[in-house]
C-alpha positions as CSV (number, residue, x, y, z in Angstrom):
1,M,90.7,9.0,113.3
2,T,92.2,12.3,114.2
3,R,91.5,13.5,117.8
4,S,90.9,17.2,118.1
5,I,92.3,19.1,121.1
6,S,89.6,19.7,123.7
7,P,88.5,23.2,124.5
8,V,89.9,22.7,128.1
9,L,93.4,22.0,126.7
10,W,93.2,25.0,124.4
11,L,92.2,27.2,127.4
12,L,95.0,25.7,129.6
13,S,97.6,26.2,126.8
14,A,96.5,29.8,126.3
15,L,96.7,30.5,130.0
16,L,100.2,29.1,130.3
17,M,101.4,31.0,127.3
18,S,99.9,34.3,128.5
19,T,101.3,33.8,132.0
20,G,104.8,33.1,130.6
21,A,104.5,36.2,128.4
22,A,103.4,38.3,131.3
23,A,106.3,37.1,133.4
24,Q,108.8,37.8,130.6
25,S,107.3,41.2,130.1
26,A,107.6,42.0,133.8
27,R,111.2,40.8,133.8
28,D,112.0,43.1,130.8
29,W,110.5,46.1,132.6
30,L,112.4,45.4,135.8
31,E,115.8,44.6,134.2
32,R,115.6,47.9,132.2
33,M,114.6,49.7,135.4
34,S,117.6,48.4,137.2
35,T,120.0,49.4,134.4
36,A,118.4,52.9,134.0
37,S,118.8,53.9,137.7
38,Q,122.6,53.4,137.4
39,T,123.4,54.6,133.9
40,L,121.1,57.7,133.4
41,N,121.8,61.3,134.2
42,Y,118.9,62.5,136.2
43,S,118.0,65.0,138.9
44,G,114.8,65.6,140.8
45,I,112.9,65.7,144.1
46,F,111.2,62.7,145.6
47,V,109.2,62.2,148.8
48,Y,109.4,59.3,151.2
49,Q,106.2,58.5,153.2
50,H,106.1,56.1,156.1
51,Q,104.2,55.8,159.4
52,G,102.3,59.0,158.8
53,Q,105.5,61.0,158.2
54,L,106.5,62.7,154.9
55,E,110.2,63.5,154.1
56,A,111.5,65.2,150.9
57,M,114.9,64.6,149.3
58,Q,116.7,66.0,146.3
59,I,118.8,63.6,144.2
60,V,121.4,64.3,141.5
61,H,122.8,61.3,139.7
62,A,125.5,61.2,137.0
63,M,127.2,58.6,134.9
64,D,130.2,59.6,132.7
65,E,133.8,58.7,131.9
66,S,134.8,59.2,135.6
67,G,132.1,56.7,136.8
68,E,128.9,56.9,138.8
69,R,128.3,59.7,141.2
70,E,125.4,60.8,143.3
71,R,124.3,63.4,145.8
72,L,121.3,63.3,148.1
73,V,120.1,66.3,150.1
74,S,117.4,66.4,152.7
75,L,114.8,69.1,152.1
76,T,112.9,68.5,155.3
77,G,114.0,67.8,158.9
78,P,117.7,68.0,159.9
79,E,120.2,69.3,157.2
80,R,122.0,66.3,155.8
81,E,123.8,65.4,152.6
82,V,125.0,62.1,151.2
83,L,127.6,62.0,148.5
84,R,128.7,58.8,146.7
85,D,131.3,57.9,144.1
86,N,133.3,54.9,143.1
87,R,135.6,55.3,146.1
88,A,133.6,56.5,149.1
89,V,130.2,57.3,150.6
90,T,130.3,60.6,152.6
91,C,127.4,61.5,155.0
92,I,127.4,65.1,156.3
93,L,125.1,65.4,159.3
94,A,124.7,69.0,160.2
95,D,122.5,68.3,163.2
96,R,125.2,66.1,164.8
97,Q,128.2,68.2,163.6
98,S,129.7,65.1,162.2
99,V,130.9,63.6,158.9
100,L,131.0,59.8,158.3
101,V,133.1,58.4,155.5
102,N,132.9,54.8,154.4
103,K,134.3,52.9,151.5
104,S,131.9,52.7,148.6
105,Q,130.3,49.3,148.1
106,P,128.4,48.0,145.1
107,R,125.1,49.8,145.5
108,A,121.4,49.1,145.2
109,P,119.6,50.9,142.4
110,F,117.7,53.9,143.6
111,P,115.4,53.8,145.4
112,L,115.4,50.1,146.2
113,S,117.4,47.0,145.6
114,F,116.5,45.1,142.5
115,P,118.7,42.5,140.7
116,R,119.2,42.4,137.0
117,Q,118.8,38.6,136.9
118,L,115.2,37.9,137.9
119,M,114.5,34.3,136.9
120,E,115.8,32.9,140.2
121,L,113.4,35.1,142.1
122,E,110.4,33.5,140.7
123,Q,110.5,30.7,143.2
124,H,109.9,33.3,145.9
125,Y,107.9,36.0,144.1
126,T,105.4,36.5,141.3
127,F,105.7,39.3,138.8
128,E,102.9,41.0,136.9
129,V,102.6,44.0,134.6
130,L,99.5,46.0,135.5
131,D,97.9,49.3,134.4
132,E,99.5,52.6,133.3
133,D,99.7,55.6,135.6
134,R,101.3,59.0,135.7
135,V,104.0,60.2,138.2
136,A,105.6,63.7,138.2
137,G,103.7,64.3,134.9
138,L,105.3,61.3,133.2
139,N,103.6,58.2,131.9
140,C,104.7,55.0,133.7
141,R,103.8,51.3,133.9
142,I,102.9,49.6,137.1
143,V,104.8,46.3,137.8
144,A,103.6,44.2,140.8
145,V,105.9,42.0,142.8
146,Q,104.2,39.6,145.2
147,P,105.9,37.3,147.7
148,R,105.0,33.6,147.8
149,D,105.3,33.5,151.7
150,Q,104.9,35.8,154.7
151,F,108.6,36.4,155.2
152,R,109.0,39.0,152.5
153,Y,107.3,42.3,151.4
154,G,105.6,42.9,148.1
155,R,106.2,45.9,145.8
156,R,104.3,48.0,143.3
157,L,106.6,49.8,141.0
158,C,105.8,52.5,138.5
159,V,108.5,52.5,135.7
160,H,108.8,55.5,133.3
161,D,107.8,54.4,129.8
162,A,110.6,56.3,128.0
163,S,113.6,56.1,130.3
164,H,112.6,53.1,132.5
165,L,113.6,55.1,135.6
166,L,111.6,54.0,138.7
167,L,109.3,56.9,139.4
168,R,107.3,55.4,142.3
169,S,107.9,52.5,144.7
170,E,105.4,51.1,147.1
171,V,106.3,48.5,149.6
172,T,103.3,46.4,150.6
173,G,102.8,44.3,153.7
174,T,101.4,40.9,154.2
175,D,97.9,42.4,154.3
176,G,98.4,44.1,151.0
177,G,98.5,47.6,152.6
178,T,101.2,50.1,151.8
179,V,104.0,50.1,154.3
180,E,106.1,52.9,152.8
181,Q,106.2,54.8,149.5
182,M,108.8,56.7,147.6
183,M,107.7,58.9,144.7
184,F,109.3,61.6,142.4
185,T,107.4,64.9,142.4
186,S,109.7,66.3,139.7
187,V,112.5,64.8,137.6
188,E,114.7,65.8,134.7
189,F,117.1,64.0,132.4
190,P,119.9,66.4,131.5
191,D,122.6,65.4,128.9
192,K,125.3,66.5,131.3
193,I,125.5,67.1,135.1
194,P,127.7,69.9,136.2
195,A,130.4,69.2,138.8
196,S,128.9,71.8,141.1
197,A,125.6,69.9,141.3
198,L,127.6,66.9,142.8
199,S,129.6,68.9,145.3
200,P,128.6,69.3,149.0
201,Q,126.8,72.5,150.0
202,L,127.2,71.9,153.7
203,D,130.6,73.0,155.2
204,G,131.8,70.1,157.3
205,A,135.3,71.4,157.9
206,D,134.7,72.0,161.6
207,F,132.7,68.8,162.1
208,T,133.9,65.6,163.8
209,W,135.1,63.3,161.1
210,Q,134.9,59.5,161.3
211,R,136.6,57.4,158.6
212,E,136.3,53.7,158.0
213,P,139.8,52.2,158.3
214,E,141.4,51.3,154.9
215,Q,142.2,47.8,156.2
216,Q,139.5,45.8,157.8
217,P,140.1,42.5,159.6
218,Q,140.6,39.7,157.1
219,T,137.7,37.4,156.6
220,N,138.3,34.0,155.1
221,A,136.9,30.5,155.4
222,A,139.1,29.8,158.5
223,T,138.1,33.0,160.1
224,R,134.4,32.4,159.5
225,K,134.7,28.9,160.9
226,A,136.4,30.3,164.0
227,S,133.6,32.8,164.7
228,R,132.0,32.1,168.1
229,W,128.5,32.9,166.7
230,R,126.1,31.0,164.5
231,V,123.0,32.2,162.7
232,G,120.8,29.1,163.0
233,E,117.8,29.8,160.8
234,V,116.8,32.1,157.9
235,P,113.7,31.9,155.6
236,G,114.0,29.7,152.5
237,G,115.8,31.4,149.6
238,F,117.9,33.7,151.8
239,M,121.6,32.9,151.3
240,L,124.7,34.2,153.0
241,V,126.3,36.7,150.7
242,D,128.8,38.4,153.0
243,H,130.4,38.0,156.4
244,T,132.8,40.6,157.6
245,W,134.1,42.7,160.5
246,H,133.7,46.4,160.6
247,R,135.4,49.1,162.6
248,L,134.9,52.9,162.4
249,S,138.2,53.5,164.1
250,G,141.3,51.4,164.7
251,G,140.8,51.4,168.5
252,E,137.3,49.8,168.4
253,P,136.8,46.1,168.8
254,G,134.6,46.0,165.8
255,V,131.2,44.5,164.8
256,E,130.8,41.1,163.2
257,H,128.4,41.4,160.3
258,W,126.4,38.8,158.2
259,V,124.4,39.7,155.1
260,Y,121.7,37.4,153.8
261,S,119.7,38.0,150.6
262,D,117.1,36.2,148.5
263,G,118.1,38.3,145.5
264,L,115.6,41.1,146.2
265,A,115.2,41.4,150.0
266,S,118.2,41.4,152.3
267,L,118.8,41.5,156.0
268,S,121.9,42.1,158.2
269,V,122.9,40.4,161.4
270,Y,125.3,42.3,163.7
271,V,127.1,41.1,166.8
272,E,129.0,43.6,169.0
273,Q,130.4,43.2,172.5
274,S,128.8,45.4,175.1
275,Q,130.9,47.7,177.3
276,N,128.4,47.5,180.1
277,A,127.6,43.9,181.3
278,D,124.5,45.1,183.1
279,E,123.0,46.9,180.1
280,S,119.5,45.8,178.8
281,Y,118.9,45.6,175.1
282,G,116.1,44.1,173.2
283,G,112.8,44.4,171.3
284,V,111.6,45.4,167.8
285,T,111.7,48.8,166.3
286,R,110.4,49.9,162.9
287,R,111.0,52.7,160.4
288,G,108.8,52.3,157.4
289,A,109.5,48.9,155.8
290,L,112.7,48.6,157.8
291,N,112.4,46.4,160.9
292,A,115.1,45.8,163.6
293,Y,115.2,43.2,166.3
294,G,117.7,43.2,169.1
295,K,118.6,41.1,172.1
296,M,121.6,40.4,174.5
297,I,123.5,37.2,174.6
298,D,126.4,36.7,177.1
299,G,127.3,40.4,177.1
300,Y,126.9,40.9,173.3
301,Y,124.4,42.9,171.3
302,V,122.7,40.9,168.6
303,T,120.8,43.0,166.1
304,V,119.0,42.0,163.0
305,I,117.9,44.7,160.5
306,G,116.2,44.3,157.1
307,E,113.5,45.6,154.8
308,V,111.5,42.5,155.7
309,P,108.5,41.9,157.9
310,R,108.8,41.8,161.7
311,R,108.4,38.0,161.8
312,T,111.5,37.6,159.6
313,V,113.9,39.6,161.8
314,E,112.5,37.9,164.9
315,L,112.9,34.4,163.4
316,V,116.5,35.1,162.4
317,G,117.4,37.0,165.6
318,D,116.1,34.2,167.9
319,S,118.2,31.7,166.0
320,V,121.5,33.5,166.7
321,E,123.5,31.6,169.3
322,S,127.0,31.3,170.7
323,R,128.8,28.2,169.4
324,Q,130.2,27.9,173.0
325,A,126.7,27.1,174.1
326,E,126.7,24.1,171.7
327,Q,129.7,22.6,173.3
């Protein structure tokens, strides 16, 4: 006697297959989006909305035989420019009459970090392709990214059908509401970006310049072990991806810096010695999706910053302790 498959099993099989196909489709969209933001020539204007404020920026991005280059210009508020190439990131702050130059690091795709390998993220997020929409007059597809716990934000991304450039990004909180939003209002895809479009328009010749030293303190396994500080707890899935010391000038004592990431969200822990033993420092501040938590321990500033919910930076910050206290 041949036993037929029950309707329940048929339905379950269909659901599993459709869920797998949807996840794969979402991964395809996001992987292409990540590649597009770094390899395309594009220029446009986007707006950044957070906490009732609206800011506008112009972006010019080029990729050619000389590498990847980018220029960001503020169109509202203080006059500022950020220029980035393979060697350095230069921030020209007209309102502060200063220029900051740091070594270029592997960057996050504009306008948010998103890895190209997404399968490992599925234990902490779900991915779903939703409806079509239009942004800056261009057709795009919405991809929803939902966290599986309360320690991460969700995202709703609208990816251009043709180029796969991210046209709109919404960061969503634990209640599903929009925490912040970035969206292009106009965008073009020229075949070639002229050098003049990537050159600074602000004259910073008379400004105060601060350059990151070429040689930073060496960080190796022995140095990390010798650190007097320990980060005791991070949410599941967050892994230590970097641990360094930074100095803006050779005369400064420097800041110890840990970076943790789950592959999508990341947070930084900074420890810096205070020059004023009686100084008070603490509490939570927020700018859009970025939360920062600070406290003082034995005359040191401890600061945790990340595009994660408030509870996450508080959890990590409260777990930082001096190893001397353990002895």
